[in-house]
N, C-alpha and C positions, 0 to 999 in steps of 0.2 A: 736438227741434226738424225741422221738415222744410219745406225751402224751395220744397218743389214748389206749397207754397199758396199763396194770396193775401197773408197774414201770417205771421209765424214764430211759432212757439207751442212751450210746453214741457205736456205731461201725463203723469201717473205712472199707470200700473196694475200691483198686485202681480201676481205671478206665478202663474199658473194651477194648474201643475203643476211638482214639483222633479223636476231633471235626474236620470236615472237612468244607471245604470251608470257608463262612462266619460266621458260627456257634459260639458263643459266649456263656459262662457261664454267671450268673444272676450277678455277681460280677464286670466281667468286663465292663458291661454296665456302673455301677456306677464309677468304675475307671476312664471309660474313660468322662465321665461327668466332674468327678472332677479334672482331669487333664486340661480340656477346662477351666474350671472354675477357676481353682487356688485354690481350695480351698483342704482342709486335708479330710482324711478316717479315722479317731483315732477309733481304734480297742483295745481292751485290751494289745494287746502284743504290742502297738505302733500305728504310722500313717501308713497304708499301704503304700509301695511305689506305684506310680501313672504314673510312667514311662517306663509303658510295661515287667519291670523286674517280677512282680509278676504272680503266677502261682495258682493253684485250692490249691496245698498241703501248700503255704506259707500264704495263706487265713485262713486254718484251724489251723495253727499253730497261726497266730494274732488274732483269733477269740478266740480260746480256751486257751490261755497262762496262763491263771490264773486258770484252770481246776486241780484237784485233782490227775491227772495224764496228764503227757506231750504227746502231740499228737505222739512225736518220738517211745513211750512206745506202746502207743496204736495200732501203726502201726506195732510195733515189735511182740507184743502178740495177734494178733487177733484171733476172736474164744475163749477168755479166758474169763471166770466170774471172776472180782476181789470182792469178799464176803467180804474181808477186806477192801474195801473202802465204803462199804454202809455207808449211813446215819446212826445214831444210836440217837434217843431220850434218853437223861441221866436225872436224876432229877435234878431240879431246884436249884439254888446257892439258899441258906435260907438267904442270905444277900443281894440278888439282890431287888433293888425296883422300876425298870424300867420296865413299861409296853409297850406294843404294841398298837400303834394308829390301831383301827378297820379299820378306813376309814378316808378321809379328811374330814374336816367340811361340805364342799358344798355337799359332796355325802351324809353325815349322814340327812344334810337338806332336798336333795331330796327325800330320803327313807322316810322319816316323812311324807312327804305329800302323798307317796304313800300308805304309811300306811291308810290314812284316808279316800282311795278311795274305793268305794264298787266293785264296776265291772271294773274299768280301763276305761271305758270310757265317764266318768264324766269331763276330761279334752277337749271332744270335744264341741264346741260351737253346740248348739242347740239338743243337747242329751236329749232323754226323753224316762227311761228305758220303760216305756209303749208303746210308739210309734214305738222303735227299737228294738223288744225282740230276735231277732238273732244275733248270731255274725259270720261274713264272715273269713276264714282262708283262708291259701294258700294250694295250691296242686300241686304234680309233676302227670305228667301224663306218661302213660308206652312208648309211643310210639314217642313223640317230649321232645323236652327240651324247658318248656315256650310253644312259639310257634315255635321254630326254627326247621325245618323239613319237613313241612308242602308242599313247594316246591317239594319233592320227593313224585313220583306217588304211590310208595307201600304203604308210611306213610298216604297218602292224603286219599287213601281208606277206612283206617283203623277208621281215626275220623277227621270233619272239625271244631270242635267246642271245647271250653275250657266250658266243661256244669256244671251248677250249683247242684252239687252231695249233696242231702238231705236224713235225715231221713225218713226212711218209714213211720213212725208214725204221723212223721208232714206233709207230703205230703197226708195222707190220710184226716189228719184233714184239711187240707187247700183245699182238693178235688183238688189236683194235681198229673198227672199222669206221666211217664216218657213220655220225648218228649213235655210237654206241655211250652209253654212260661212264663215265669215269671217274674214280675219288682220287683226288688232289689233296695231298696232305702234305703239312709245312710243321715246322717244329712246335708251331701253337694251334695249329688249329687244321679242319678237315672239312671239305667242300666236294660236291658232285658237280660235273658239269658235262657239257655233252660235247664228245672229239668231233673234230672237222679238219680234216688234211690240208695243208699248204706247202705247196715248192717253194715260199719264200721263207720259211723258219727253219733255221739251222737245229741240228742234231741236239738233243738235251734241253730246247728250249720249248716253253710252251708259252702262247699269247694268248690274252683273254681282254677284254673291257671291263671297267670298273662301274660302281654303282648299278648293280642289278640285283635282282634277288631281294628277299628278305629274311625274316628271322623265324619263319613260320613254311617257308616254300620251296624245302629242299625236295619235298614227293613232286613238285612242280616244275623242274628245273629247264624245262621244254620250252614253257609258255612264259615264265616269270625271270629265268635267266640264275645266275651264281652270284651268289654275293661274297666276292673274293676280298672282302675287305678281313674277312675270317680267320683268313691266311697270315694277315700283319700282326703283329704285337706291340705294345709299348712299354712292356716289361725290361725288354733289352734289345740292345744292337740299336737305339736311337740316339739322334743326333746330341752330344753332349753341350751343344749350345742353345739351337732352338726347339730340342725335343722332341724333332721330328721322326717317326717311325719308317722303317726301311720300306719303300713301298714299290719297289723294283727289283728284280733280279732276285726275287725270293725264293730259298732252297726248296725243293718240293719233292714229292715221290707221286708217280701217276700208276694206278692200277685200273683195268676194265673193273667196274662196279656190278 
């Protein structure tokens, strides 16, 4: 099932090649761990055998044991669209009084807090809308994955830094030109970056790739990049459930360095 498509579906295709050498399917890794730990692997069709007797098709059978169509029939009727199995919405039972729970109580409480936020940055200690009028967002670069690939000579010649992409009108207002160094300050940190104009950036927004720079390379941001993680903080604003720090739409101020 792939939910990126207009409607969810399931399809079966037998393996074209058998794995060679020490290659494993993902489920085999977990089955091996379960066997060594002496634990179960419960699936809709029951506990998956972890004694080495299972195979890919067996895993599918166990995983989709409660589906609307058995896997054996799906294998037999490949390339067939079963319109008769489509889920249809019918009129509600007039005698039914049950209601869906929209969300768990703690999620509703969290959303109530979000509703009171004006810009989404109030949860950061030291935030002042007048002092930090810009928002720093992430960015993908064409020739590298974050900073991976800089060691390849051909890619290194294309670009050596994670430029701070800005709106052209913002740059004009701040007297910043392409290639100028800019000082970017958040409520918790400060970095220097290389400005680059872009007509795809909205006013009040700066876009930079992450994973660049280092602890002692501020003087060489043109060749080493800017460590945007310094603008994040784990002391405030983090998610109350998983502890994740705010990593996008970070409030910042920008001035020419």
